[in-house]
PyMOL Python script that loads the backbone (N, CA, C, O; Angstrom):
from pymol import cmd

cmd.read_pdbstr("""\
ATOM      1  N   MET A   1    -112.237 -78.662  76.543  1.00  0.00           N
ATOM      2  CA  MET A   1    -112.173 -78.328  77.951  1.00  0.00           C
ATOM      3  C   MET A   1    -110.731 -78.423  78.422  1.00  0.00           C
ATOM      4  O   MET A   1    -110.038 -79.402  78.144  1.00  0.00           O
ATOM      5  N   THR A   2    -110.296 -77.416  79.125  1.00  0.00           N
ATOM      6  CA  THR A   2    -108.949 -77.449  79.669  1.00  0.00           C
ATOM      7  C   THR A   2    -109.008 -77.817  81.149  1.00  0.00           C
ATOM      8  O   THR A   2    -109.995 -77.550  81.836  1.00  0.00           O
ATOM      9  N   THR A   3    -107.953 -78.419  81.609  1.00  0.00           N
ATOM     10  CA  THR A   3    -107.878 -78.843  83.005  1.00  0.00           C
ATOM     11  C   THR A   3    -107.262 -77.733  83.832  1.00  0.00           C
ATOM     12  O   THR A   3    -106.209 -77.206  83.473  1.00  0.00           O
ATOM     13  N   ASN A   4    -107.894 -77.374  84.918  1.00  0.00           N
ATOM     14  CA  ASN A   4    -107.377 -76.352  85.815  1.00  0.00           C
ATOM     15  C   ASN A   4    -106.437 -77.027  86.812  1.00  0.00           C
ATOM     16  O   ASN A   4    -106.859 -77.446  87.890  1.00  0.00           O
ATOM     17  N   TRP A   5    -105.175 -77.128  86.447  1.00  0.00           N
ATOM     18  CA  TRP A   5    -104.197 -77.815  87.286  1.00  0.00           C
ATOM     19  C   TRP A   5    -103.893 -77.034  88.553  1.00  0.00           C
ATOM     20  O   TRP A   5    -103.480 -77.625  89.550  1.00  0.00           O
ATOM     21  N   GLY A   6    -104.086 -75.726  88.540  1.00  0.00           N
ATOM     22  CA  GLY A   6    -103.853 -74.920  89.734  1.00  0.00           C
ATOM     23  C   GLY A   6    -104.740 -75.338  90.892  1.00  0.00           C
ATOM     24  O   GLY A   6    -104.280 -75.449  92.028  1.00  0.00           O
ATOM     25  N   THR A   7    -106.009 -75.567  90.602  1.00  0.00           N
ATOM     26  CA  THR A   7    -106.918 -76.001  91.669  1.00  0.00           C
ATOM     27  C   THR A   7    -106.704 -77.476  91.995  1.00  0.00           C
ATOM     28  O   THR A   7    -106.855 -77.896  93.142  1.00  0.00           O
ATOM     29  N   LEU A   8    -106.355 -78.250  90.983  1.00  0.00           N
ATOM     30  CA  LEU A   8    -106.168 -79.681  91.195  1.00  0.00           C
ATOM     31  C   LEU A   8    -104.923 -79.978  92.028  1.00  0.00           C
ATOM     32  O   LEU A   8    -104.883 -80.969  92.756  1.00  0.00           O
ATOM     33  N   LEU A   9    -103.917 -79.127  91.922  1.00  0.00           N
ATOM     34  CA  LEU A   9    -102.665 -79.318  92.665  1.00  0.00           C
ATOM     35  C   LEU A   9    -102.531 -78.296  93.791  1.00  0.00           C
ATOM     36  O   LEU A   9    -101.426 -77.866  94.124  1.00  0.00           O
ATOM     37  N   GLY A  10    -103.656 -77.917  94.366  1.00  0.00           N
ATOM     38  CA  GLY A  10    -103.668 -76.866  95.379  1.00  0.00           C
ATOM     39  C   GLY A  10    -103.198 -77.276  96.761  1.00  0.00           C
ATOM     40  O   GLY A  10    -102.749 -76.422  97.526  1.00  0.00           O
ATOM     41  N   THR A  11    -103.285 -78.555  97.110  1.00  0.00           N
ATOM     42  CA  THR A  11    -102.879 -78.998  98.445  1.00  0.00           C
ATOM     43  C   THR A  11    -101.831 -80.107  98.330  1.00  0.00           C
ATOM     44  O   THR A  11    -101.672 -80.723  97.276  1.00  0.00           O
ATOM     45  N   LYS A  12    -101.126 -80.347  99.424  1.00  0.00           N
ATOM     46  CA  LYS A  12    -100.108 -81.400  99.431  1.00  0.00           C
ATOM     47  C   LYS A  12    -100.732 -82.777  99.210  1.00  0.00           C
ATOM     48  O   LYS A  12    -100.153 -83.634  98.542  1.00  0.00           O
ATOM     49  N   LYS A  13    -101.904 -82.975  99.773  1.00  0.00           N
ATOM     50  CA  LYS A  13    -102.592 -84.255  99.613  1.00  0.00           C
ATOM     51  C   LYS A  13    -102.950 -84.480  98.138  1.00  0.00           C
ATOM     52  O   LYS A  13    -102.784 -85.580  97.610  1.00  0.00           O
ATOM     53  N   SER A  14    -103.434 -83.439  97.493  1.00  0.00           N
ATOM     54  CA  SER A  14    -103.788 -83.531  96.078  1.00  0.00           C
ATOM     55  C   SER A  14    -102.553 -83.793  95.223  1.00  0.00           C
ATOM     56  O   SER A  14    -102.598 -84.601  94.295  1.00  0.00           O
ATOM     57  N   VAL A  15    -101.464 -83.119  95.529  1.00  0.00           N
ATOM     58  CA  VAL A  15    -100.219 -83.326  94.780  1.00  0.00           C
ATOM     59  C   VAL A  15     -99.769 -84.771  94.932  1.00  0.00           C
ATOM     60  O   VAL A  15     -99.303 -85.380  93.969  1.00  0.00           O
ATOM     61  N   ASN A  16     -99.902 -85.323  96.129  1.00  0.00           N
ATOM     62  CA  ASN A  16     -99.519 -86.712  96.370  1.00  0.00           C
ATOM     63  C   ASN A  16    -100.363 -87.670  95.535  1.00  0.00           C
ATOM     64  O   ASN A  16     -99.835 -88.623  94.962  1.00  0.00           O
ATOM     65  N   TYR A  17    -101.668 -87.423  95.464  1.00  0.00           N
ATOM     66  CA  TYR A  17    -102.549 -88.267  94.651  1.00  0.00           C
ATOM     67  C   TYR A  17    -102.164 -88.207  93.181  1.00  0.00           C
ATOM     68  O   TYR A  17    -102.104 -89.235  92.507  1.00  0.00           O
ATOM     69  N   VAL A  18    -101.906 -87.005  92.687  1.00  0.00           N
ATOM     70  CA  VAL A  18    -101.563 -86.845  91.272  1.00  0.00           C
ATOM     71  C   VAL A  18    -100.200 -87.470  90.982  1.00  0.00           C
ATOM     72  O   VAL A  18    -100.002 -88.053  89.917  1.00  0.00           O
ATOM     73  N   LYS A  19     -99.264 -87.353  91.918  1.00  0.00           N
ATOM     74  CA  LYS A  19     -97.962 -88.005  91.737  1.00  0.00           C
ATOM     75  C   LYS A  19     -98.111 -89.519  91.642  1.00  0.00           C
ATOM     76  O   LYS A  19     -97.505 -90.153  90.777  1.00  0.00           O
ATOM     77  N   GLN A  20     -98.917 -90.098  92.531  1.00  0.00           N
ATOM     78  CA  GLN A  20     -99.139 -91.544  92.492  1.00  0.00           C
ATOM     79  C   GLN A  20     -99.803 -91.959  91.188  1.00  0.00           C
ATOM     80  O   GLN A  20     -99.439 -92.980  90.605  1.00  0.00           O
ATOM     81  N   PHE A  21    -100.764 -91.183  90.729  1.00  0.00           N
ATOM     82  CA  PHE A  21    -101.449 -91.484  89.480  1.00  0.00           C
ATOM     83  C   PHE A  21    -100.492 -91.393  88.298  1.00  0.00           C
ATOM     84  O   PHE A  21    -100.495 -92.267  87.431  1.00  0.00           O
ATOM     85  N   SER A  22     -99.676 -90.344  88.253  1.00  0.00           N
ATOM     86  CA  SER A  22     -98.775 -90.167  87.116  1.00  0.00           C
ATOM     87  C   SER A  22     -97.680 -91.232  87.087  1.00  0.00           C
ATOM     88  O   SER A  22     -97.159 -91.557  86.020  1.00  0.00           O
ATOM     89  N   ALA A  23     -97.329 -91.775  88.250  1.00  0.00           N
ATOM     90  CA  ALA A  23     -96.307 -92.820  88.317  1.00  0.00           C
ATOM     91  C   ALA A  23     -96.880 -94.205  88.040  1.00  0.00           C
ATOM     92  O   ALA A  23     -96.129 -95.176  87.952  1.00  0.00           O
ATOM     93  N   GLY A  24     -98.188 -94.308  87.903  1.00  0.00           N
ATOM     94  CA  GLY A  24     -98.823 -95.589  87.629  1.00  0.00           C
ATOM     95  C   GLY A  24     -99.130 -96.400  88.870  1.00  0.00           C
ATOM     96  O   GLY A  24     -99.486 -97.574  88.773  1.00  0.00           O
ATOM     97  N   LYS A  25     -98.995 -95.787  90.035  1.00  0.00           N
ATOM     98  CA  LYS A  25     -99.280 -96.489  91.292  1.00  0.00           C
ATOM     99  C   LYS A  25    -100.747 -96.394  91.686  1.00  0.00           C
ATOM    100  O   LYS A  25    -101.183 -97.032  92.644  1.00  0.00           O
ATOM    101  N   MET A  26    -101.507 -95.592  90.943  1.00  0.00           N
ATOM    102  CA  MET A  26    -102.931 -95.415  91.226  1.00  0.00           C
ATOM    103  C   MET A  26    -103.684 -95.463  89.900  1.00  0.00           C
ATOM    104  O   MET A  26    -103.261 -94.855  88.917  1.00  0.00           O
ATOM    105  N   SER A  27    -104.779 -96.174  89.878  1.00  0.00           N
ATOM    106  CA  SER A  27    -105.570 -96.275  88.653  1.00  0.00           C
ATOM    107  C   SER A  27    -106.418 -95.011  88.472  1.00  0.00           C
ATOM    108  O   SER A  27    -106.561 -94.200  89.387  1.00  0.00           O
ATOM    109  N   GLY A  28    -106.966 -94.873  87.286  1.00  0.00           N
ATOM    110  CA  GLY A  28    -107.858 -93.750  87.019  1.00  0.00           C
ATOM    111  C   GLY A  28    -109.086 -93.795  87.893  1.00  0.00           C
ATOM    112  O   GLY A  28    -109.559 -92.759  88.359  1.00  0.00           O
ATOM    113  N   ARG A  29    -109.607 -94.986  88.119  1.00  0.00           N
ATOM    114  CA  ARG A  29    -110.784 -95.150  88.979  1.00  0.00           C
ATOM    115  C   ARG A  29    -110.453 -94.749  90.418  1.00  0.00           C
ATOM    116  O   ARG A  29    -111.278 -94.133  91.093  1.00  0.00           O
ATOM    117  N   SER A  30    -109.255 -95.093  90.889  1.00  0.00           N
ATOM    118  CA  SER A  30    -108.851 -94.713  92.250  1.00  0.00           C
ATOM    119  C   SER A  30    -108.700 -93.200  92.379  1.00  0.00           C
ATOM    120  O   SER A  30    -109.119 -92.611  93.375  1.00  0.00           O
ATOM    121  N   LEU A  31    -108.102 -92.578  91.373  1.00  0.00           N
ATOM    122  CA  LEU A  31    -107.961 -91.120  91.393  1.00  0.00           C
ATOM    123  C   LEU A  31    -109.340 -90.469  91.387  1.00  0.00           C
ATOM    124  O   LEU A  31    -109.590 -89.521  92.132  1.00  0.00           O
ATOM    125  N   TYR A  32    -110.217 -90.974  90.560  1.00  0.00           N
ATOM    126  CA  TYR A  32    -111.577 -90.450  90.491  1.00  0.00           C
ATOM    127  C   TYR A  32    -112.275 -90.579  91.846  1.00  0.00           C
ATOM    128  O   TYR A  32    -112.963 -89.655  92.280  1.00  0.00           O
ATOM    129  N   SER A  33    -112.102 -91.719  92.509  1.00  0.00           N
ATOM    130  CA  SER A  33    -112.759 -91.920  93.804  1.00  0.00           C
ATOM    131  C   SER A  33    -112.167 -91.023  94.895  1.00  0.00           C
ATOM    132  O   SER A  33    -112.882 -90.628  95.816  1.00  0.00           O
ATOM    133  N   LYS A  34    -110.887 -90.699  94.807  1.00  0.00           N
ATOM    134  CA  LYS A  34    -110.274 -89.794  95.790  1.00  0.00           C
ATOM    135  C   LYS A  34    -110.876 -88.397  95.710  1.00  0.00           C
ATOM    136  O   LYS A  34    -110.981 -87.701  96.721  1.00  0.00           O
ATOM    137  N   TYR A  35    -111.273 -87.987  94.499  1.00  0.00           N
ATOM    138  CA  TYR A  35    -111.806 -86.646  94.302  1.00  0.00           C
ATOM    139  C   TYR A  35    -113.324 -86.600  94.232  1.00  0.00           C
ATOM    140  O   TYR A  35    -113.891 -85.519  94.077  1.00  0.00           O
ATOM    141  N   SER A  36    -114.001 -87.741  94.342  1.00  0.00           N
ATOM    142  CA  SER A  36    -115.460 -87.712  94.266  1.00  0.00           C
ATOM    143  C   SER A  36    -116.026 -86.948  95.462  1.00  0.00           C
ATOM    144  O   SER A  36    -115.498 -87.017  96.572  1.00  0.00           O
ATOM    145  N   ASN A  37    -117.096 -86.232  95.213  1.00  0.00           N
ATOM    146  CA  ASN A  37    -117.765 -85.391  96.215  1.00  0.00           C
ATOM    147  C   ASN A  37    -116.877 -84.277  96.752  1.00  0.00           C
ATOM    148  O   ASN A  37    -117.031 -83.851  97.897  1.00  0.00           O
ATOM    149  N   THR A  38    -115.950 -83.806  95.927  1.00  0.00           N
ATOM    150  CA  THR A  38    -115.153 -82.629  96.263  1.00  0.00           C
ATOM    151  C   THR A  38    -115.362 -81.595  95.173  1.00  0.00           C
ATOM    152  O   THR A  38    -115.954 -81.889  94.135  1.00  0.00           O
ATOM    153  N   GLU A  39    -114.882 -80.396  95.406  1.00  0.00           N
ATOM    154  CA  GLU A  39    -115.050 -79.347  94.395  1.00  0.00           C
ATOM    155  C   GLU A  39    -114.175 -79.600  93.160  1.00  0.00           C
ATOM    156  O   GLU A  39    -114.440 -79.037  92.098  1.00  0.00           O
ATOM    157  N   ASN A  40    -113.143 -80.435  93.284  1.00  0.00           N
ATOM    158  CA  ASN A  40    -112.289 -80.767  92.144  1.00  0.00           C
ATOM    159  C   ASN A  40    -112.705 -82.058  91.453  1.00  0.00           C
ATOM    160  O   ASN A  40    -112.039 -82.495  90.515  1.00  0.00           O
ATOM    161  N   GLY A  41    -113.775 -82.663  91.892  1.00  0.00           N
ATOM    162  CA  GLY A  41    -114.235 -83.909  91.294  1.00  0.00           C
ATOM    163  C   GLY A  41    -114.564 -83.764  89.820  1.00  0.00           C
ATOM    164  O   GLY A  41    -114.271 -84.656  89.025  1.00  0.00           O
ATOM    165  N   GLY A  42    -115.167 -82.654  89.454  1.00  0.00           N
ATOM    166  CA  GLY A  42    -115.510 -82.416  88.057  1.00  0.00           C
ATOM    167  C   GLY A  42    -114.296 -82.249  87.180  1.00  0.00           C
ATOM    168  O   GLY A  42    -114.305 -82.651  86.016  1.00  0.00           O
ATOM    169  N   VAL A  43    -113.240 -81.652  87.732  1.00  0.00           N
ATOM    170  CA  VAL A  43    -112.001 -81.462  86.974  1.00  0.00           C
ATOM    171  C   VAL A  43    -111.376 -82.814  86.652  1.00  0.00           C
ATOM    172  O   VAL A  43    -110.967 -83.057  85.517  1.00  0.00           O
ATOM    173  N   VAL A  44    -111.302 -83.688  87.642  1.00  0.00           N
ATOM    174  CA  VAL A  44    -110.724 -85.020  87.448  1.00  0.00           C
ATOM    175  C   VAL A  44    -111.587 -85.846  86.508  1.00  0.00           C
ATOM    176  O   VAL A  44    -111.073 -86.513  85.610  1.00  0.00           O
ATOM    177  N   ARG A  45    -112.876 -85.803  86.710  1.00  0.00           N
ATOM    178  CA  ARG A  45    -113.794 -86.555  85.855  1.00  0.00           C
ATOM    179  C   ARG A  45    -113.677 -86.099  84.399  1.00  0.00           C
ATOM    180  O   ARG A  45    -113.644 -86.927  83.489  1.00  0.00           O
ATOM    181  N   GLY A  46    -113.616 -84.794  84.184  1.00  0.00           N
ATOM    182  CA  GLY A  46    -113.476 -84.255  82.836  1.00  0.00           C
ATOM    183  C   GLY A  46    -112.156 -84.645  82.202  1.00  0.00           C
ATOM    184  O   GLY A  46    -112.101 -84.972  81.016  1.00  0.00           O
ATOM    185  N   LEU A  47    -111.093 -84.610  82.992  1.00  0.00           N
ATOM    186  CA  LEU A  47    -109.774 -85.001  82.491  1.00  0.00           C
ATOM    187  C   LEU A  47    -109.773 -86.450  82.025  1.00  0.00           C
ATOM    188  O   LEU A  47    -109.307 -86.754  80.927  1.00  0.00           O
ATOM    189  N   LEU A  48    -110.291 -87.334  82.851  1.00  0.00           N
ATOM    190  CA  LEU A  48    -110.292 -88.754  82.508  1.00  0.00           C
ATOM    191  C   LEU A  48    -111.234 -89.066  81.348  1.00  0.00           C
ATOM    192  O   LEU A  48    -110.913 -89.898  80.500  1.00  0.00           O
ATOM    193  N   ARG A  49    -112.370 -88.422  81.303  1.00  0.00           N
ATOM    194  CA  ARG A  49    -113.324 -88.684  80.217  1.00  0.00           C
ATOM    195  C   ARG A  49    -112.834 -88.128  78.891  1.00  0.00           C
ATOM    196  O   ARG A  49    -113.010 -88.761  77.851  1.00  0.00           O
ATOM    197  N   THR A  50    -112.228 -86.963  78.917  1.00  0.00           N
ATOM    198  CA  THR A  50    -111.783 -86.322  77.686  1.00  0.00           C
ATOM    199  C   THR A  50    -110.550 -87.000  77.102  1.00  0.00           C
ATOM    200  O   THR A  50    -110.484 -87.237  75.896  1.00  0.00           O
ATOM    201  N   HIS A  51    -109.580 -87.311  77.944  1.00  0.00           N
ATOM    202  CA  HIS A  51    -108.285 -87.778  77.456  1.00  0.00           C
ATOM    203  C   HIS A  51    -108.025 -89.257  77.668  1.00  0.00           C
ATOM    204  O   HIS A  51    -107.132 -89.811  77.027  1.00  0.00           O
ATOM    205  N   GLY A  52    -108.760 -89.908  78.530  1.00  0.00           N
ATOM    206  CA  GLY A  52    -108.461 -91.295  78.849  1.00  0.00           C
ATOM    207  C   GLY A  52    -107.362 -91.372  79.889  1.00  0.00           C
ATOM    208  O   GLY A  52    -106.752 -90.361  80.238  1.00  0.00           O
ATOM    209  N   VAL A  53    -107.114 -92.568  80.379  1.00  0.00           N
ATOM    210  CA  VAL A  53    -106.181 -92.737  81.501  1.00  0.00           C
ATOM    211  C   VAL A  53    -104.732 -92.505  81.079  1.00  0.00           C
ATOM    212  O   VAL A  53    -104.008 -91.771  81.751  1.00  0.00           O
ATOM    213  N   GLU A  54    -104.301 -93.115  79.983  1.00  0.00           N
ATOM    214  CA  GLU A  54    -102.885 -93.018  79.593  1.00  0.00           C
ATOM    215  C   GLU A  54    -102.477 -91.585  79.276  1.00  0.00           C
ATOM    216  O   GLU A  54    -101.432 -91.121  79.733  1.00  0.00           O
ATOM    217  N   THR A  55    -103.292 -90.883  78.500  1.00  0.00           N
ATOM    218  CA  THR A  55    -102.962 -89.493  78.173  1.00  0.00           C
ATOM    219  C   THR A  55    -103.067 -88.611  79.411  1.00  0.00           C
ATOM    220  O   THR A  55    -102.299 -87.660  79.558  1.00  0.00           O
ATOM    221  N   SER A  56    -104.003 -88.912  80.296  1.00  0.00           N
ATOM    222  CA  SER A  56    -104.124 -88.150  81.541  1.00  0.00           C
ATOM    223  C   SER A  56    -102.880 -88.311  82.400  1.00  0.00           C
ATOM    224  O   SER A  56    -102.448 -87.364  83.057  1.00  0.00           O
ATOM    225  N   ARG A  57    -102.304 -89.510  82.396  1.00  0.00           N
ATOM    226  CA  ARG A  57    -101.042 -89.724  83.132  1.00  0.00           C
ATOM    227  C   ARG A  57     -99.935 -88.837  82.575  1.00  0.00           C
ATOM    228  O   ARG A  57     -99.190 -88.213  83.330  1.00  0.00           O
ATOM    229  N   LYS A  58     -99.834 -88.786  81.257  1.00  0.00           N
ATOM    230  CA  LYS A  58     -98.812 -87.947  80.609  1.00  0.00           C
ATOM    231  C   LYS A  58     -99.021 -86.479  80.946  1.00  0.00           C
ATOM    232  O   LYS A  58     -98.067 -85.761  81.245  1.00  0.00           O
ATOM    233  N   LEU A  59    -100.274 -86.037  80.897  1.00  0.00           N
ATOM    234  CA  LEU A  59    -100.574 -84.645  81.221  1.00  0.00           C
ATOM    235  C   LEU A  59    -100.283 -84.329  82.686  1.00  0.00           C
ATOM    236  O   LEU A  59     -99.822 -83.234  83.007  1.00  0.00           O
ATOM    237  N   ALA A  60    -100.551 -85.280  83.566  1.00  0.00           N
ATOM    238  CA  ALA A  60    -100.262 -85.084  84.992  1.00  0.00           C
ATOM    239  C   ALA A  60     -98.762 -84.965  85.223  1.00  0.00           C
ATOM    240  O   ALA A  60     -98.313 -84.103  85.979  1.00  0.00           O
ATOM    241  N   LYS A  61     -97.985 -85.831  84.573  1.00  0.00           N
ATOM    242  CA  LYS A  61     -96.520 -85.742  84.685  1.00  0.00           C
ATOM    243  C   LYS A  61     -96.026 -84.391  84.199  1.00  0.00           C
ATOM    244  O   LYS A  61     -95.171 -83.766  84.827  1.00  0.00           O
ATOM    245  N   LYS A  62     -96.571 -83.948  83.077  1.00  0.00           N
ATOM    246  CA  LYS A  62     -96.180 -82.663  82.501  1.00  0.00           C
ATOM    247  C   LYS A  62     -96.515 -81.510  83.447  1.00  0.00           C
ATOM    248  O   LYS A  62     -95.701 -80.607  83.638  1.00  0.00           O
ATOM    249  N   ALA A  63     -97.711 -81.538  84.038  1.00  0.00           N
ATOM    250  CA  ALA A  63     -98.131 -80.480  84.965  1.00  0.00           C
ATOM    251  C   ALA A  63     -97.248 -80.465  86.216  1.00  0.00           C
ATOM    252  O   ALA A  63     -96.859 -79.397  86.690  1.00  0.00           O
ATOM    253  N   LEU A  64     -96.936 -81.639  86.744  1.00  0.00           N
ATOM    254  CA  LEU A  64     -96.076 -81.707  87.935  1.00  0.00           C
ATOM    255  C   LEU A  64     -94.672 -81.209  87.620  1.00  0.00           C
ATOM    256  O   LEU A  64     -94.070 -80.494  88.420  1.00  0.00           O
ATOM    257  N   PHE A  65     -94.151 -81.584  86.460  1.00  0.00           N
ATOM    258  CA  PHE A  65     -92.803 -81.162  86.073  1.00  0.00           C
ATOM    259  C   PHE A  65     -92.743 -79.642  85.882  1.00  0.00           C
ATOM    260  O   PHE A  65     -91.803 -78.991  86.337  1.00  0.00           O
ATOM    261  N   ARG A  66     -93.736 -79.093  85.216  1.00  0.00           N
ATOM    262  CA  ARG A  66     -93.737 -77.650  84.960  1.00  0.00           C
ATOM    263  C   ARG A  66     -93.854 -76.816  86.229  1.00  0.00           C
ATOM    264  O   ARG A  66     -93.425 -75.662  86.261  1.00  0.00           O
ATOM    265  N   ARG A  67     -94.427 -77.391  87.260  1.00  0.00           N
ATOM    266  CA  ARG A  67     -94.565 -76.693  88.527  1.00  0.00           C
ATOM    267  C   ARG A  67     -93.447 -77.021  89.507  1.00  0.00           C
ATOM    268  O   ARG A  67     -93.431 -76.517  90.629  1.00  0.00           O
ATOM    269  N   GLY A  68     -92.514 -77.863  89.084  1.00  0.00           N
ATOM    270  CA  GLY A  68     -91.374 -78.204  89.929  1.00  0.00           C
ATOM    271  C   GLY A  68     -91.754 -79.085  91.101  1.00  0.00           C
ATOM    272  O   GLY A  68     -91.117 -79.025  92.152  1.00  0.00           O
ATOM    273  N   LEU A  69     -92.789 -79.908  90.934  1.00  0.00           N
ATOM    274  CA  LEU A  69     -93.270 -80.747  92.038  1.00  0.00           C
ATOM    275  C   LEU A  69     -92.795 -82.188  91.924  1.00  0.00           C
ATOM    276  O   LEU A  69     -93.133 -83.015  92.772  1.00  0.00           O
ATOM    277  N   VAL A  70     -92.033 -82.498  90.914  1.00  0.00           N
ATOM    278  CA  VAL A  70     -91.533 -83.865  90.723  1.00  0.00           C
ATOM    279  C   VAL A  70     -90.189 -84.001  91.380  1.00  0.00           C
ATOM    280  O   VAL A  70     -89.587 -85.074  91.339  1.00  0.00           O
TER     281      VAL A  70
END
""", "prot")
cmd.dss("prot")
cmd.show_as("cartoon", "prot")
cmd.util.cbc("prot")
cmd.orient("prot")
């Protein structure tokens, strides 16, 4: 399963959450709770379940860097 970073980083609020998560200021459980009951909840849940927290942080940093959001 691939992560759809375009939808996950679609709003400023979402970008802020992902930035905090990638910097280690937010736990995986906190990120999951921020997206629960939203249309992107499944994307976050799949990311964390498939890759785990540490690898998900690395992937989030990579996605933010590639989009020039860091």
